[in-house]
TORKOLDREN-984359 format. One line per field, with one value per residue (C-alpha): x, y, z; residue number from 1; residue in one letter. Coordinates in nm, 4 decimals, padded with zeros to 6 digits. Each point is the difference from the previous one (the first is absolute). Example, Ala and Ser with C-alpha at 12.3 -4.5 7.8 and 13.67 -1.06 7.14 Angstrom:
// TORKOLDREN-984359
east c(01.2300 | 00.1370);
north c(-00.4500 | 00.3440);
up c(00.7800 | -00.0660);
pos c(1 | 2);
code c(a | s);
// end
This chain:
// TORKOLDREN-984359
east c(15.5175 | -00.0507 | -00.3431 | 00.1222 | 00.2714 | -00.2489 | -00.2445 | 00.2768 | 00.1133 | -00.3806 | -00.0513 | 00.3231 | -00.0968 | -00.3430 | 00.1810 | 00.2122 | -00.2767 | -00.2544 | 00.2661 | 00.0298 | -00.3601 | -00.1623 | 00.2818 | -00.2437 | -00.1854 | 00.3622 | 00.1205 | -00.3075 | 00.0729 | 00.3108 | -00.0465 | -00.2133 | 00.2810 | 00.3247 | -00.1495 | -00.2699 | -00.3101 | -00.3445 | -00.2049 | -00.1590 | 00.3459 | 00.1718 | -00.2854 | 00.0505 | 00.2727 | -00.2522 | -00.0891 | 00.3270 | 00.0373 | -00.3563 | -00.0797 | 00.3382 | -00.1012 | -00.3508 | 00.1773 | 00.2707 | -00.2575 | -00.2315 | 00.2231 | 00.2674 | -00.1982 | -00.0860 | 00.3646 | 00.1791 | -00.0363 | 00.1348 | 00.3255 | 00.0732 | -00.1311 | 00.4261 | 00.0816 | -00.2880 | 00.0876 | 00.3542 | -00.0914 | -00.2382 | 00.3291 | 00.2725 | -00.2359 | -00.1248 | 00.3848 | 00.1177 | -00.2601 | 00.0289 | 00.3952 | -00.1173 | -00.2580 | 00.2313 | 00.2638 | -00.2836 | -00.1688 | -00.3114 | -00.3493 | 00.0301 | 00.2559 | -00.2773 | -00.2789 | 00.1992 | 00.1141 | -00.3605 | -00.0525 | 00.2790 | -00.1126 | -00.3653 | 00.0904 | 00.2646 | -00.2741 | -00.2319 | 00.1890 | 00.1072 | -00.3093 | -00.1335 | 00.2678 | -00.0397 | -00.3721 | 00.0544 | 00.2607 | -00.2122 | -00.2401 | 00.3059 | 00.0968 | -00.3344 | -00.1919 | -00.3744 | -00.1449 | 00.0382 | 00.4119 | -00.0396 | -00.1861 | 00.2733 | 00.2791 | -00.1339 | -00.0883 | 00.2647 | 00.2532 | -00.2753 | 00.0943 | 00.3544 | -00.0610 | -00.1803 | 00.2890 | 00.2233 | -00.2318 | 00.0666 | 00.3278 | 00.0134 | -00.2095 | 00.3588 | 00.2525 | -00.1300 | -00.0319 | 00.3400 | 00.1149 | -00.2540 | 00.1803 | -00.2735 | 00.1839 | 00.0153 | -00.2949 | 00.0496 | 00.3280 | 00.0854 | 00.2031 | -00.2670 | 00.0589 | 00.3532 | -00.2422 | -00.0671 | 00.3978 | -00.0798 | -00.3030 | 00.2015 | 00.2106 | -00.2875 | -00.1542 | 00.3441 | 00.0029 | -00.3336 | 00.1445 | 00.2605 | -00.3117 | -00.2384 | 00.3399 | 00.0658 | -00.3396 | -00.1654 | -00.2910 | -00.2800 | -00.1600 | -00.3341 | -00.1560 | 00.0417 | -00.3900 | 00.1091 | 00.3423 | -00.1303 | -00.2989 | 00.0403 | 00.0271 | -00.3216 | -00.1552 | 00.0986 | -00.0743 | -00.3821 | -00.0165 | 00.1168 | -00.2834 | -00.2794 | 00.0446 | -00.0875 | -00.3784 | -00.0746 | -00.2516 | 00.1855 | 00.3439 | -00.1917 | -00.1026 | 00.2638 | 00.2937 | -00.2226 | 00.0007 | 00.3612 | 00.0623 | -00.2277 | 00.1946 | 00.3492 | -00.1507 | -00.0544 | 00.2890 | 00.2326 | -00.2483 | 00.1055 | 00.3401 | 00.1376 | -00.1393 | 00.0310 | 00.2997 | -00.1007 | -00.3021 | 00.1681 | 00.2654 | -00.2887 | -00.3021 | 00.1748 | 00.2855 | 00.2540 | 00.3779 | 00.0824 | 00.2248 | -00.2775 | -00.2338 | 00.1691 | 00.0594 | -00.3435 | -00.1288 | 00.1841 | -00.2763 | -00.2200 | 00.1814 | 00.0965 | -00.3595 | -00.0319 | 00.2759 | -00.1079 | -00.4171 | 00.1191 | 00.2109 | -00.3017 | -00.2286 | 00.1779 | -00.0948 | -00.3119 | -00.1298 | 00.0780 | -00.3338 | -00.2209 | -00.1400 | 00.1545 | -00.3421 | -00.1045 | 00.3495 | 00.0877 | -00.4175 | 00.1451 | 00.3461 | -00.1152 | -00.3328 | 00.2677 | 00.1964 | -00.3149 | -00.0154 | 00.3465 | -00.0040 | -00.2540 | 00.0466 | 00.4073 | -00.0496 | -00.1583 | 00.2886 | 00.2334 | -00.1931 | 00.1496 | 00.3331 | 00.2518 | 00.4226 | 00.1226 | 00.3540 | -00.0445 | 00.3329 | -00.0429 | -00.2643 | -00.1497 | -00.0910 | -00.2418 | -00.3574 | -00.1812 | -00.2028 | 00.3824 | 00.0227 | -00.3589 | -00.1037 | 00.2857 | -00.1106 | -00.2870 | 00.2849 | -00.0859 | -00.3192 | 00.0536 | 00.2909 | -00.1250 | -00.2647 | 00.2679 | 00.1426 | -00.2828 | -00.1867 | 00.2807 | 00.0508 | -00.3736 | -00.0171 | 00.3428 | -00.0947 | -00.2969 | 00.2077 | 00.1816 | 00.3724 | 00.0122 | -00.2226 | 00.1509 | 00.3089 | -00.2777 | -00.2283 | 00.3040 | 00.0844 | -00.3988 | 00.0659 | 00.3393 | -00.1913 | -00.2631 | 00.2109 | 00.1796 | -00.3285 | -00.0777 | 00.2377 | 00.0481 | -00.3044 | -00.0068 | 00.3228 | -00.1280 | -00.3577 | 00.1741 | 00.2205 | -00.2704 | -00.1502 | 00.2199 | 00.1202 | -00.3433 | -00.2010 | 00.2438 | 00.1668 | -00.3198 | -00.2581 | 00.2165 | 00.0389 | -00.3590 | -00.0802 | 00.1634 | -00.3292 | -00.1386 | 00.2326 | -00.0620 | -00.3611 | 00.0744 | 00.2853 | -00.3856 | -00.1832 | 00.2522 | 00.0577 | -00.3479 | -00.0471 | 00.2996 | -00.0713 | -00.3843 | 00.2116 | 00.2091 | -00.2059 | -00.2269 | 00.3009 | 00.0522 | -00.3486 | 00.0689 | 00.3399 | -00.2114 | -00.2877);
north c(15.7156 | -00.2029 | 00.0504 | 00.4211 | -00.0957 | -00.0912 | 00.2579 | 00.2264 | -00.1256 | 00.0078 | 00.3209 | 00.1220 | -00.1992 | 00.1717 | 00.3156 | 00.0105 | -00.1236 | 00.2711 | 00.2227 | -00.0925 | -00.0899 | 00.3448 | 00.2103 | -00.0844 | 00.3725 | 00.1252 | -00.1557 | 00.0886 | 00.3142 | -00.0045 | -00.1686 | 00.2282 | 00.2775 | -00.2019 | -00.1822 | 00.1891 | -00.2351 | 00.0590 | -00.0728 | -00.3206 | -00.1561 | 00.0706 | -00.1359 | -00.3089 | -00.0445 | -00.1502 | -00.2014 | -00.1813 | 00.0042 | -00.1124 | -00.2874 | -00.1327 | -00.0569 | -00.1243 | -00.2736 | -00.1002 | -00.0338 | -00.1698 | -00.2695 | -00.0397 | 00.0911 | -00.3180 | -00.2024 | 00.2546 | -00.1894 | -00.3517 | 00.1968 | 00.1847 | 00.3405 | 00.0913 | -00.1329 | 00.2622 | 00.3074 | -00.0470 | -00.0129 | 00.2892 | 00.2302 | -00.1544 | 00.0915 | 00.3534 | 00.0282 | -00.0192 | 00.1856 | 00.2605 | 00.0250 | -00.0057 | 00.2965 | 00.2315 | -00.1406 | 00.0175 | 00.2928 | -00.0159 | -00.0145 | -00.3956 | -00.0705 | 00.1440 | -00.2178 | -00.3338 | 00.1531 | 00.0046 | -00.3182 | -00.1828 | 00.1994 | -00.1176 | -00.3879 | 00.0431 | 00.1369 | -00.2992 | -00.1693 | 00.1651 | 00.0708 | -00.3645 | -00.1171 | 00.3153 | -00.0597 | -00.3633 | 00.0241 | 00.2726 | -00.3307 | -00.2169 | 00.2698 | 00.0527 | -00.2058 | 00.1699 | 00.2947 | 00.2568 | -00.0879 | -00.0227 | 00.2731 | 00.2398 | -00.1832 | 00.0711 | 00.4012 | 00.0536 | -00.1555 | 00.1916 | 00.3074 | -00.0516 | -00.0231 | 00.3239 | 00.1081 | -00.0988 | 00.1872 | 00.2983 | 00.0038 | -00.0860 | 00.3468 | 00.1941 | -00.2422 | 00.0417 | 00.3872 | 00.0533 | -00.1659 | 00.2564 | 00.3373 | 00.2548 | 00.2271 | -00.2656 | -00.2462 | -00.2103 | -00.0322 | -00.4427 | 00.0882 | -00.1699 | -00.3203 | 00.0094 | -00.1211 | -00.3496 | -00.0265 | 00.0858 | -00.2255 | -00.3289 | 00.0919 | -00.0537 | -00.3160 | -00.1780 | 00.0772 | -00.1887 | -00.2623 | -00.0630 | 00.0311 | -00.2384 | -00.2439 | 00.0269 | -00.0253 | -00.3386 | 00.0323 | -00.2459 | -00.2779 | -00.0365 | -00.3070 | -00.3499 | 00.0027 | 00.2579 | -00.0798 | -00.3579 | 00.1313 | -00.0778 | 00.3332 | -00.0763 | -00.0616 | 00.3381 | 00.1903 | -00.1350 | 00.0698 | 00.3445 | 00.0132 | -00.1607 | 00.2755 | 00.3134 | -00.1985 | 00.0526 | 00.2668 | 00.1692 | 00.0098 | 00.1411 | 00.2741 | 00.0513 | 00.0317 | 00.2916 | 00.1540 | -00.0515 | 00.1059 | 00.3265 | 00.1276 | -00.0624 | 00.1345 | 00.3426 | -00.0137 | -00.0092 | 00.2423 | 00.2205 | -00.1060 | 00.0172 | 00.3178 | 00.2338 | 00.1138 | 00.0899 | 00.1426 | 00.2106 | 00.0671 | 00.1517 | 00.0159 | 00.2416 | 00.0593 | -00.0926 | -00.0792 | -00.3159 | -00.1178 | 00.1564 | -00.1625 | -00.3764 | 00.1092 | 00.1212 | -00.2798 | -00.1844 | 00.1147 | -00.2654 | -00.2782 | 00.1585 | -00.0057 | -00.3652 | -00.1086 | 00.1649 | -00.1195 | -00.3382 | 00.0277 | 00.1851 | -00.2447 | -00.3206 | 00.1253 | 00.1897 | -00.3607 | -00.1309 | 00.1882 | -00.0014 | -00.2233 | -00.0122 | 00.0938 | 00.3286 | 00.1434 | -00.1242 | 00.1626 | 00.3443 | -00.0128 | -00.0196 | 00.2515 | 00.2355 | -00.0941 | 00.1375 | 00.2871 | 00.1512 | -00.0605 | 00.2290 | 00.2865 | 00.0073 | -00.0304 | 00.3963 | 00.1276 | -00.1196 | 00.2352 | 00.2968 | -00.0372 | 00.2187 | -00.0660 | 00.2559 | -00.0964 | -00.2522 | -00.0460 | -00.1605 | -00.2405 | 00.2620 | 00.2282 | -00.3110 | 00.0330 | -00.1792 | -00.3013 | -00.1002 | -00.0934 | -00.1091 | -00.2885 | -00.1890 | -00.0707 | -00.2116 | -00.2606 | 00.0415 | -00.1410 | -00.2550 | -00.1954 | -00.2420 | -00.0971 | -00.2442 | -00.1900 | -00.0609 | -00.0993 | -00.2675 | -00.0681 | -00.1110 | -00.2204 | -00.1297 | -00.1146 | -00.1372 | -00.2598 | -00.3259 | 00.0413 | -00.2205 | 00.2478 | 00.3447 | -00.0389 | -00.0162 | 00.2480 | 00.2091 | -00.0479 | 00.1565 | 00.2968 | 00.0621 | -00.0762 | 00.2093 | 00.2978 | 00.0219 | 00.0093 | 00.2785 | 00.1762 | 00.0069 | 00.0496 | 00.3333 | 00.1504 | -00.0019 | 00.1112 | 00.2723 | 00.0371 | 00.0120 | 00.2153 | 00.2451 | 00.0517 | 00.0685 | 00.1377 | 00.1155 | -00.0407 | 00.1015 | -00.1935 | -00.2962 | 00.0015 | 00.0591 | -00.3099 | -00.1781 | 00.0404 | -00.3129 | -00.2678 | 00.1062 | -00.0090 | -00.3371 | -00.0852 | 00.1492 | -00.2810 | -00.2649 | 00.0560 | -00.0682 | -00.2991 | -00.1369 | 00.0310 | -00.1577 | -00.2943 | -00.1087 | 00.0137 | -00.2587 | -00.2458 | 00.0398 | -00.0989 | -00.2987 | -00.1226 | -00.0045 | -00.1820);
up c(17.8582 | -00.3553 | -00.0095 | 00.0140 | -00.2298 | -00.2876 | 00.1216 | -00.0992 | -00.3073 | -00.1502 | 00.0807 | -00.1300 | -00.3329 | 00.0303 | 00.0831 | -00.3522 | -00.1816 | 00.0947 | -00.0921 | -00.3869 | -00.0168 | 00.0887 | -00.1930 | -00.3022 | 00.1031 | -00.0082 | -00.2875 | -00.1964 | 00.0087 | -00.0363 | -00.3320 | -00.1507 | 00.0870 | -00.0654 | -00.3329 | -00.1578 | 00.0369 | 00.0671 | 00.3397 | -00.1429 | -00.1390 | 00.3461 | 00.1489 | -00.1429 | 00.2785 | 00.2141 | -00.2222 | -00.0362 | 00.3774 | 00.1414 | -00.3157 | 00.0366 | 00.3928 | -00.1258 | -00.2446 | 00.2327 | 00.2828 | -00.1721 | -00.0898 | 00.2260 | 00.3427 | 00.0820 | -00.1252 | 00.2289 | 00.3357 | -00.1889 | -00.1439 | 00.3439 | 00.1470 | 00.0250 | -00.3599 | -00.1109 | 00.1685 | -00.1107 | -00.3836 | 00.0379 | 00.2146 | -00.3344 | -00.2727 | 00.1116 | 00.1711 | -00.3758 | -00.1725 | 00.1680 | -00.0816 | -00.3878 | -00.0271 | 00.0336 | -00.2507 | -00.2187 | 00.0704 | -00.2329 | 00.0836 | -00.1108 | 00.2719 | 00.2484 | -00.1074 | 00.0047 | 00.3800 | 00.0826 | -00.1242 | 00.1998 | 00.3114 | -00.0919 | -00.0085 | 00.2953 | 00.2493 | -00.1227 | 00.1793 | 00.3053 | 00.0361 | -00.0027 | 00.2010 | 00.2959 | -00.0016 | 00.0469 | 00.2684 | 00.2534 | -00.0065 | 00.1316 | 00.2507 | 00.1219 | 00.2675 | -00.0152 | -00.2441 | 00.2540 | -00.0299 | -00.3536 | -00.0597 | 00.2432 | -00.2106 | -00.3309 | 00.0596 | 00.1496 | -00.3172 | -00.2658 | 00.2422 | -00.0764 | -00.3481 | 00.0137 | 00.1612 | -00.2874 | -00.2471 | 00.2072 | -00.0176 | -00.3418 | -00.1098 | 00.1930 | -00.1848 | -00.3635 | 00.0697 | 00.1108 | -00.3239 | -00.1854 | -00.1504 | 00.0408 | -00.2103 | -00.2658 | 00.0884 | -00.3743 | 00.1237 | -00.0233 | 00.3211 | 00.2157 | -00.1418 | 00.2175 | 00.3232 | -00.1378 | 00.0620 | 00.3881 | -00.0189 | -00.1185 | 00.2875 | 00.2076 | -00.1403 | 00.0033 | 00.3811 | 00.0185 | -00.1333 | 00.2262 | 00.3164 | -00.1894 | -00.0521 | 00.3955 | 00.1169 | 00.0842 | -00.1805 | 00.0126 | -00.2079 | -00.0865 | 00.1894 | -00.1332 | -00.1232 | -00.2248 | -00.1123 | -00.0737 | -00.2115 | -00.3659 | -00.2205 | -00.2158 | 00.3625 | 00.1149 | -00.3248 | -00.0076 | 00.3708 | -00.0488 | -00.3188 | 00.2294 | 00.2862 | -00.2775 | -00.0310 | 00.3812 | 00.0222 | 00.2929 | -00.2147 | -00.2871 | 00.2042 | 00.1567 | -00.3140 | -00.0955 | 00.3011 | -00.0351 | -00.3776 | 00.0510 | 00.2751 | -00.1926 | -00.3204 | 00.2742 | 00.1104 | -00.2882 | -00.1691 | 00.2495 | 00.0929 | -00.3599 | -00.1138 | 00.2872 | -00.1052 | -00.3426 | 00.1876 | 00.2182 | -00.3123 | -00.2155 | 00.1969 | 00.2770 | -00.1972 | 00.2784 | -00.1330 | -00.1369 | 00.3946 | 00.2321 | -00.1990 | 00.0796 | 00.3412 | 00.0956 | -00.1242 | 00.2547 | 00.2664 | -00.2258 | 00.1060 | 00.3396 | 00.1041 | -00.1200 | 00.1958 | 00.3070 | -00.0424 | -00.0241 | 00.3098 | 00.1821 | -00.1247 | 00.1241 | 00.3676 | -00.0766 | -00.1043 | 00.3226 | 00.1621 | -00.2701 | -00.3032 | -00.3248 | -00.1660 | 00.1016 | 00.0221 | -00.3993 | -00.1310 | 00.2308 | -00.1819 | -00.3607 | 00.0547 | 00.1264 | -00.3013 | -00.2192 | 00.1823 | 00.0194 | -00.3744 | -00.0311 | 00.2493 | -00.1265 | -00.3570 | -00.0556 | 00.1855 | -00.2761 | -00.2636 | -00.1317 | 00.1169 | -00.2566 | -00.0472 | 00.2648 | 00.0485 | 00.3306 | 00.1056 | 00.3196 | 00.2089 | 00.1643 | -00.2867 | -00.1631 | 00.0314 | 00.2598 | -00.2506 | -00.0703 | 00.4421 | 00.0172 | -00.2637 | 00.1079 | 00.3360 | -00.1762 | 00.0277 | 00.3881 | -00.0868 | -00.2329 | 00.1731 | 00.2061 | -00.3054 | -00.1366 | 00.2926 | 00.1994 | -00.2806 | -00.0433 | 00.3192 | 00.0223 | -00.2784 | 00.0814 | 00.3154 | -00.1031 | -00.2294 | 00.1418 | -00.0183 | -00.3394 | -00.2065 | 00.0956 | -00.2366 | -00.2872 | 00.1294 | 00.0041 | -00.3533 | -00.0272 | 00.1521 | -00.1629 | -00.3274 | 00.0372 | 00.1988 | -00.3047 | -00.2545 | 00.2075 | 00.0126 | -00.3326 | -00.1084 | 00.2632 | -00.1730 | -00.3348 | 00.0501 | 00.1648 | -00.2564 | -00.2811 | 00.1942 | 00.1259 | -00.4033 | -00.1354 | 00.2878 | 00.2383 | 00.3379 | 00.1938 | -00.1750 | 00.0060 | 00.3934 | 00.0360 | -00.1910 | 00.3035 | 00.1837 | -00.2180 | 00.1607 | 00.3589 | -00.0952 | -00.1242 | 00.3201 | 00.2462 | -00.1488 | -00.0079 | 00.3435 | 00.1042 | -00.2142 | 00.1507 | 00.2979 | -00.0451 | -00.1942 | 00.2664 | 00.2549 | -00.1990 | -00.0212 | 00.3711 | 00.0508 | -00.1894 | 00.1583 | 00.3046 | -00.0820);
pos c(1 | 2 | 3 | 4 | 5 | 6 | 7 | 8 | 9 | 10 | 11 | 12 | 13 | 14 | 15 | 16 | 17 | 18 | 19 | 20 | 21 | 22 | 23 | 24 | 25 | 26 | 27 | 28 | 29 | 30 | 31 | 32 | 33 | 34 | 35 | 36 | 37 | 38 | 39 | 40 | 41 | 42 | 43 | 44 | 45 | 46 | 47 | 48 | 49 | 50 | 51 | 52 | 53 | 54 | 55 | 56 | 57 | 58 | 59 | 60 | 61 | 62 | 63 | 64 | 65 | 66 | 67 | 68 | 69 | 70 | 71 | 72 | 73 | 74 | 75 | 76 | 77 | 78 | 79 | 80 | 81 | 82 | 83 | 84 | 85 | 86 | 87 | 88 | 89 | 90 | 91 | 92 | 93 | 94 | 95 | 96 | 97 | 98 | 99 | 100 | 101 | 102 | 103 | 104 | 105 | 106 | 107 | 108 | 109 | 110 | 111 | 112 | 113 | 114 | 115 | 116 | 117 | 118 | 119 | 120 | 121 | 122 | 123 | 124 | 125 | 126 | 127 | 128 | 129 | 130 | 131 | 132 | 133 | 134 | 135 | 136 | 137 | 138 | 139 | 140 | 141 | 142 | 143 | 144 | 145 | 146 | 147 | 148 | 149 | 150 | 151 | 152 | 153 | 154 | 155 | 156 | 157 | 158 | 159 | 160 | 161 | 162 | 163 | 164 | 165 | 166 | 167 | 168 | 169 | 170 | 171 | 172 | 173 | 174 | 175 | 176 | 177 | 178 | 179 | 180 | 181 | 182 | 183 | 184 | 185 | 186 | 187 | 188 | 189 | 190 | 191 | 192 | 193 | 194 | 195 | 196 | 197 | 198 | 199 | 200 | 201 | 202 | 203 | 204 | 205 | 206 | 207 | 208 | 209 | 210 | 211 | 212 | 213 | 214 | 215 | 216 | 217 | 218 | 219 | 220 | 221 | 222 | 223 | 224 | 225 | 226 | 227 | 228 | 229 | 230 | 231 | 232 | 233 | 234 | 235 | 236 | 237 | 238 | 239 | 240 | 241 | 242 | 243 | 244 | 245 | 246 | 247 | 248 | 249 | 250 | 251 | 252 | 253 | 254 | 255 | 256 | 257 | 258 | 259 | 260 | 261 | 262 | 263 | 264 | 265 | 266 | 267 | 268 | 269 | 270 | 271 | 272 | 273 | 274 | 275 | 276 | 277 | 278 | 279 | 280 | 281 | 282 | 283 | 284 | 285 | 286 | 287 | 288 | 289 | 290 | 291 | 292 | 293 | 294 | 295 | 296 | 297 | 298 | 299 | 300 | 301 | 302 | 303 | 304 | 305 | 306 | 307 | 308 | 309 | 310 | 311 | 312 | 313 | 314 | 315 | 316 | 317 | 318 | 319 | 320 | 321 | 322 | 323 | 324 | 325 | 326 | 327 | 328 | 329 | 330 | 331 | 332 | 333 | 334 | 335 | 336 | 337 | 338 | 339 | 340 | 341 | 342 | 343 | 344 | 345 | 346 | 347 | 348 | 349 | 350 | 351 | 352 | 353 | 354 | 355 | 356 | 357 | 358 | 359 | 360 | 361 | 362 | 363 | 364 | 365 | 366 | 367 | 368 | 369 | 370 | 371 | 372 | 373 | 374 | 375 | 376 | 377 | 378 | 379 | 380 | 381 | 382 | 383 | 384 | 385 | 386 | 387 | 388 | 389 | 390 | 391 | 392 | 393 | 394 | 395 | 396 | 397 | 398 | 399 | 400 | 401 | 402 | 403 | 404 | 405 | 406 | 407 | 408 | 409 | 410 | 411 | 412 | 413);
code c(x | x | x | x | x | x | x | x | x | x | x | x | x | x | x | x | x | x | x | x | x | x | x | x | x | x | x | x | x | x | x | x | x | x | x | x | x | x | x | x | x | x | x | x | x | x | x | x | x | x | x | x | x | x | x | x | x | x | x | x | x | x | x | x | x | x | x | x | x | x | x | x | x | x | x | x | x | x | x | x | x | x | x | x | x | x | x | x | x | x | x | x | x | x | x | x | x | x | x | x | x | x | x | x | x | x | x | x | x | x | x | x | x | x | x | x | x | x | x | x | x | x | x | x | x | x | x | x | x | x | x | x | x | x | x | x | x | x | x | x | x | x | x | x | x | x | x | x | x | x | x | x | x | x | x | x | x | x | x | x | x | x | x | x | x | x | x | x | x | x | x | x | x | x | x | x | x | x | x | x | x | x | x | x | x | x | x | x | x | x | x | x | x | x | x | x | x | x | x | x | x | x | x | x | x | x | x | x | x | x | x | x | x | x | x | x | x | x | x | x | x | x | x | x | x | x | x | x | x | x | x | x | x | x | x | x | x | x | x | x | x | x | x | x | x | x | x | x | x | x | x | x | x | x | x | x | x | x | x | x | x | x | x | x | x | x | x | x | x | x | x | x | x | x | x | x | x | x | x | x | x | x | x | x | x | x | x | x | x | x | x | x | x | x | x | x | x | x | x | x | x | x | x | x | x | x | x | x | x | x | x | x | x | x | x | x | x | x | x | x | x | x | x | x | x | x | x | x | x | x | x | x | x | x | x | x | x | x | x | x | x | x | x | x | x | x | x | x | x | x | x | x | x | x | x | x | x | x | x | x | x | x | x | x | x | x | x | x | x | x | x | x | x | x | x | x | x | x | x | x | x | x | x | x | x | x | x | x | x | x | x | x | x | x | x | x | x | x | x | x | x | x | x | x | x | x | x | x | x | x | x | x | x);
// end
């Protein structure tokens, strides 16, 4: 029972942050409509979120175990609750920027804590992978819910109305419930070896990890994965609206298929990997990702604004393109699990810090590049360019397996 209560607390916190973090695509579209800003300027929201995640993770990841996972999670939840309450009151783009900076700082604390606790709650590699895939699957369910929650506050007759910002009052209430849940959960502490480690030793330990060949290849693959996920996820609502000419509310709602497909893909992957090796599975997913982009984007050409008023009127491309989430879903949690399971428990918090840093940098890079290409070359060309990091991921998966096998052989000698 105590273990289930801890899992419920971390899953609920992850769920709430999933809604906020991945609302950036919807908020980009609504900020363009409400505050009359350019696409590159709107794309900076990804930077306020992700660069803050990277900065905070880099500074505090190695200190979180000494601070305490419960304290770190409560600090994150309370910070973002306050920001959600203030944002609709100010109702300016600068408040949106500040909100996403707070979300980024809070998520850095949450993710480092959650990933470390998954290790404490798992007895072996198999249980670690299973629990991590489940937590990440719940995260994607939160992302899926977020699209529908935000779209419910959008006025389809007046998309530029700031009334959509009232959603943050509801999200503040959700975060407050999470605060209570974390307070009552028996959140575990890091092992004694981690707590007794000095602040300088913990920080330098994280830096030393980054120099290992296996870790370098791993963080590159994570960077490229998140670059694709955020590039597509953040700009898919705008793609639906401007390229496929869907109304704003339907554009946001159909984008939820992307989150749904990732959630289903991650939950299913945990079962599939019981029977096959991770390498051919991930390689096949990456190759099929590129194939789906090549097949689907030509289907998006030539659509005109024809008074689409319901989901059934949307072109086929609007439903097929989000299915790329099924294929990319397993990559992130499986690579993380393979990497973390290969490390001693006292190194996992530092490794998680590197994961969060490079995930954040990849997210910012993906969104900003896609936004720039969207502005200057159009939505289809912007999405075609996702093929470049897909090829990079395929190469990184090959290298990751090769180097990890060498490391295992060397350890066995």
